[in-house]
C-alpha positions as CSV (number, residue, x, y, z in Angstrom):
1,M,-0.1,-0.4,0.1
2,Q,1.1,3.7,-0.5
3,T,0.6,6.9,1.0
4,G,1.2,10.5,0.2
5,N,0.1,14.0,-0.3
6,T,0.0,16.6,-2.6
7,F,1.8,19.8,-1.3
8,K,1.5,23.3,-3.9
9,T,3.9,26.0,-4.6
10,V,3.5,29.0,-6.8
11,N,4.0,27.7,-10.1
12,H,3.6,23.9,-9.1
13,K,1.2,21.1,-7.9
14,V,3.4,18.0,-6.3
15,R,2.1,14.7,-5.7
16,V,4.5,12.4,-3.9
17,L,3.5,8.5,-2.8
18,W,5.8,6.1,-0.9
19,S,5.4,2.9,0.5
20,S,2.8,2.9,3.9
21,T,4.0,0.7,6.8
22,G,1.2,1.9,8.8
23,T,3.7,3.5,11.4
24,N,4.8,6.6,12.6
25,R,7.0,6.7,10.0
26,D,4.3,7.5,7.1
27,F,4.4,10.9,9.4
28,T,8.0,11.7,9.5
29,V,8.3,10.9,5.2
30,F,5.4,13.5,5.2
31,N,6.7,16.2,7.2
32,K,10.5,15.9,5.7
33,V,9.0,16.2,2.3
34,G,6.8,18.8,3.0
35,S,9.0,20.9,5.1
36,W,11.8,20.9,2.3
37,L,9.3,22.0,-0.2
38,G,8.3,24.8,1.9
39,K,12.0,25.6,2.3
40,N,12.7,25.5,-1.5
41,G,9.6,26.6,-3.0
42,R,10.9,29.3,-4.6
43,A,13.7,28.2,-6.1
44,L,11.8,24.7,-7.2
45,D,9.4,27.5,-9.0
46,K,11.9,28.7,-11.5
47,K,12.2,25.2,-12.5
48,T,10.9,22.9,-15.2
49,P,8.5,19.7,-14.0
50,H,11.2,17.4,-15.2
51,E,13.3,18.9,-13.1
52,V,11.5,19.4,-10.0
53,V,10.5,15.3,-10.2
54,K,14.3,14.8,-10.6
55,E,15.3,17.2,-7.6
56,I,12.3,15.9,-5.2
57,S,13.6,11.9,-6.0
58,D,17.2,12.5,-5.8
59,Q,16.5,14.2,-2.5
60,F,14.3,11.4,-1.0
61,P,15.0,7.9,-2.1
62,E,12.1,6.5,-0.2
63,V,9.8,8.1,-2.3
64,N,8.3,5.6,-5.0
65,E,6.4,8.0,-7.1
66,V,6.9,11.6,-7.4
67,E,4.4,13.7,-10.3
68,C,4.8,17.4,-11.0
69,E,2.3,19.9,-13.1
70,D,3.0,23.5,-13.6
71,S,0.7,26.6,-14.4
72,F,1.1,26.2,-18.2
73,G,-0.5,22.0,-17.9
74,R,3.0,20.4,-18.5
75,I,3.6,17.6,-16.0
76,A,6.2,15.3,-15.3
77,R,5.6,12.1,-13.5
78,M,8.6,9.2,-12.0
79,V,7.6,6.2,-10.7
80,K,10.4,3.8,-9.3
81,P,10.2,0.1,-10.1
């Protein structure tokens, strides 16, 4: 089972999913990803959706799926096997 959340910056909507264990780890990952996106939102808004997806997947190896849509409707998606 997977769990995740949608995060928004000014120019991007990011959906992140990770494997759920049903423990406090889910909240830890949620907080790590959310606070990192909050701190780096301005820098991410200057990037394309493809660059945002790559940056998030490199920063958080525990994330299984990342999808980013910008305000122009361009979408990038990464799914780990």
